KEMAR-895143 format. One line per 8 residues: number of its first residue (from 1); their letters; for each residue z, y, x of C-alpha. Coordinates in nm, 3 decimals. Layout:
<bapas>
NUM = a = Z/Y/X | ...
</bapas>
This chain:
<bapas>
1 = mipvvvlv = -0.985/-1.899/-0.041 | -0.667/-1.839/-0.238 | -0.733/-1.686/-0.609 | -0.472/-1.408/-0.541 | -0.456/-1.035/-0.454 | -0.239/-0.880/-0.174 | -0.120/-0.577/-0.244 | 0.009/-0.358/0.044
9 = vakapvpg = 0.204/-0.026/-0.052 | 0.180/0.200/0.184 | 0.266/0.555/0.273 | 0.071/0.765/0.503 | 0.266/0.791/0.836 | 0.295/1.176/0.858 | 0.558/1.305/1.081 | 0.839/1.456/0.917
17 = qaktrlaa = 0.776/1.249/0.620 | 0.767/0.875/0.720 | 1.059/0.686/0.797 | 1.295/0.951/0.786 | 1.608/0.744/0.889 | 1.438/0.596/1.194 | 1.312/0.969/1.291 | 1.711/1.053/1.300
25 = gvgaqaaa = 1.701/0.799/1.620 | 1.363/0.883/1.753 | 1.203/1.174/1.659 | 0.956/1.262/1.372 | 0.630/1.202/1.578 | 0.793/0.876/1.726 | 0.887/0.760/1.409 | 0.541/0.811/1.233
33 = diaaaall = 0.363/0.686/1.549 | 0.574/0.348/1.511 | 0.509/0.364/1.118 | 0.150/0.398/1.186 | 0.160/0.070/1.411 | 0.368/-0.109/1.173 | 0.122/-0.059/0.891 | -0.190/-0.139/1.103
41 = dtldavaa = -0.057/-0.460/1.208 | 0.015/-0.532/0.853 | -0.347/-0.457/0.767 | -0.476/-0.680/1.027 | -0.261/-0.983/0.879 | -0.343/-0.931/0.534 | -0.702/-0.863/0.661 | -0.709/-1.202/0.843
49 = advqarvv = -0.547/-1.378/0.569 | -0.762/-1.662/0.335 | -0.700/-1.450/0.018 | -0.933/-1.357/-0.298 | -0.897/-0.978/-0.257 | -0.698/-0.695/-0.076 | -0.560/-0.381/-0.245 | -0.351/-0.069/-0.045
57 = altgsldd = -0.171/0.139/-0.279 | -0.153/0.475/-0.111 | 0.055/0.794/-0.098 | 0.040/1.089/0.148 | -0.243/1.237/0.344 | -0.399/1.033/0.613 | -0.548/1.366/0.720 | -0.220/1.462/0.859
65 = asggdgir = -0.090/1.108/0.978 | -0.037/0.965/1.310 | -0.301/0.718/1.370 | -0.492/0.806/1.054 | -0.850/0.745/1.193 | -0.737/0.401/1.285 | -0.578/0.347/0.946 | -0.894/0.478/0.762
73 = aclsdftv = -1.089/0.250/0.959 | -0.867/-0.064/0.850 | -0.911/0.024/0.496 | -1.245/-0.041/0.493 | -1.182/-0.384/0.428 | -0.961/-0.305/0.141 | -0.967/-0.161/-0.212 | -0.770/0.165/-0.205
81 = lpqrgadf = -0.574/0.297/-0.494 | -0.339/0.612/-0.531 | 0.032/0.527/-0.597 | 0.116/0.709/-0.921 | 0.463/0.758/-1.102 | 0.788/0.939/-1.069 | 0.987/0.703/-0.819 | 0.919/0.438/-0.564
89 = aerlanah = 1.035/0.175/-0.831 | 0.795/0.305/-1.080 | 0.518/0.363/-0.852 | 0.574/-0.028/-0.737 | 0.548/-0.133/-1.131 | 0.243/0.085/-1.146 | 0.073/-0.050/-0.829 | 0.093/-0.412/-0.960
97 = hdaaeatg = -0.091/-0.288/-1.263 | -0.340/-0.151/-1.094 | -0.407/-0.416/-0.842 | -0.438/-0.683/-1.118 | -0.651/-0.452/-1.321 | -0.909/-0.379/-0.992 | -0.937/-0.724/-0.917 | -1.000/-0.879/-1.273
105 = glpvlqig = -0.657/-0.984/-1.341 | -0.553/-1.171/-1.007 | -0.196/-1.278/-0.953 | -0.057/-0.989/-0.737 | 0.144/-1.047/-0.399 | 0.316/-0.727/-0.301 | 0.452/-0.632/0.030 | 0.519/-0.315/0.230
113 = mdtpqvta = 0.473/-0.169/0.574 | 0.801/-0.237/0.708 | 0.749/-0.574/0.853 | 0.478/-0.585/1.104 | 0.579/-0.923/1.236 | 0.390/-1.086/0.915 | 0.076/-1.287/0.994 | -0.218/-1.420/0.808
121 = dlvgecar = -0.073/-1.786/0.768 | 0.286/-1.634/0.622 | 0.073/-1.434/0.374 | -0.140/-1.725/0.277 | 0.155/-1.964/0.301 | 0.321/-1.683/0.019 | 0.042/-1.707/-0.184 | -0.004/-2.060/-0.218
129 = ellaadav = 0.357/-2.066/-0.321 | 0.274/-1.803/-0.566 | 0.029/-2.015/-0.750 | 0.274/-2.297/-0.790 | 0.556/-2.035/-0.954 | 0.563/-1.781/-1.195 | 0.686/-1.545/-0.893 | 0.804/-1.557/-0.546
137 = lgmardgg = 1.022/-1.296/-0.361 | 1.096/-1.292/0.001 | 1.421/-1.144/0.093 | 1.512/-0.853/0.348 | 1.786/-0.869/0.595 | 1.931/-0.561/0.493 | 1.953/-0.675/0.129 | 1.618/-0.559/0.000
145 = wwvlgvmd = 1.280/-0.734/-0.028 | 0.987/-0.745/0.156 | 0.726/-0.957/-0.040 | 0.718/-0.978/-0.443 | 0.453/-1.188/-0.589 | 0.373/-1.210/-0.946 | 0.117/-1.461/-1.158 | 0.128/-1.148/-1.436
153 = atmadclr = 0.154/-0.812/-1.333 | 0.379/-0.733/-1.628 | 0.635/-0.948/-1.468 | 0.658/-0.655/-1.216 | 0.781/-0.402/-1.513 | 1.137/-0.520/-1.450 | 1.122/-0.297/-1.100 | 1.110/0.013/-1.310
161 = tipmsrpd = 1.520/0.003/-1.376 | 1.609/-0.120/-1.039 | 1.732/0.103/-0.749 | 1.545/0.091/-0.439 | 1.650/0.087/-0.063 | 2.002/-0.027/-0.189 | 2.229/-0.331/0.019 | 2.191/-0.535/-0.322
169 = tgvvtlaa = 1.838/-0.435/-0.422 | 1.698/-0.805/-0.336 | 1.969/-0.940/-0.551 | 1.939/-0.729/-0.830 | 1.549/-0.775/-0.805 | 1.579/-1.161/-0.840 | 1.844/-1.146/-1.110 | 1.610/-0.917/-1.302
177 = lsdtgidv = 1.320/-1.148/-1.266 | 1.506/-1.481/-1.356 | 1.692/-1.314/-1.652 | 1.315/-1.268/-1.827 | 1.277/-1.607/-1.759 | 1.085/-1.607/-1.496 | 1.064/-1.934/-1.234 | 1.114/-1.763/-0.897
185 = slvptlad = 1.049/-1.930/-0.553 | 1.208/-1.761/-0.280 | 1.044/-1.739/0.084 | 1.149/-1.696/0.402 | 1.326/-1.369/0.471 | 1.229/-1.095/0.746 | 1.374/-0.810/0.887 | 1.233/-0.489/0.826
193 = vdtvddie = 1.212/-0.138/1.014 | 1.422/0.153/0.865 | 1.676/0.230/1.160 | 1.641/0.229/1.532 | 1.859/-0.088/1.518 | 1.595/-0.261/1.324 | 1.350/-0.207/1.617 | 1.457/-0.501/1.867
201 = pvrracps = 1.490/-0.790/1.615 | 1.148/-0.735/1.474 | 0.979/-0.637/1.760 | 1.089/-1.006/1.934 | 0.927/-1.160/1.611 | 0.599/-0.964/1.685 | 0.329/-1.098/1.906 | 0.339/-0.965/2.213
209 = gsrfvrvt = 0.024/-0.769/2.181 | 0.084/-0.602/1.855 | 0.063/-0.229/1.799 | 0.422/-0.223/1.735 | 0.529/-0.416/2.028 | 0.347/-0.168/2.219 | 0.488/0.157/2.043 | 0.829/0.076/2.066
217 = esvshar = 0.834/-0.066/2.443 | 0.970/0.282/2.553 | 1.236/0.278/2.282 | 1.340/-0.073/2.326 | 1.378/0.045/2.713 | 1.617/0.321/2.630 | 1.853/0.120/2.495
</bapas>
């Protein structure tokens, strides 16, 4: 078992609040359904990974969410903590601290819910890579990043000043980590799901029976 805590930062997939850029192309309910499928596939992969601990930092109400009951059931395998902070960057940094504190100071490997193609093996590979470096970073094809691992949660404090959801977020994050003297190991780049155009490349990378593949089938056939 790898002595790392995997942290999933997630937003309850409430129609009208989740995946708003995706919703512009498929509608609020369909976007929430896709977000729920992506989150559930991610939770399955993390639950199956050979790591010591698993934490979800959650914001939003599962009572109003698409797939809320299924998500709640999956969360029984996780320690669930509330997100805290004034903006997304602050919530990410705080989540690293909270996950480390909840697990006795384990190194933290953090992913979001936008890469449903992630597998338990890939999570494990990233966790092992983290133990051999100060930090790991996996870039996203849109210019952001999909995974960040730090040996010490204080290393994630640089996130507080980094603008998120921009085409340069990934390179700025890498520079911010490197500028503090942190040894950063880069792990595989993945595509994430933010817009309708992102669905098909992510879908192709998912297992054929995944929830994401099933829920996006009608969207894929319509394009």
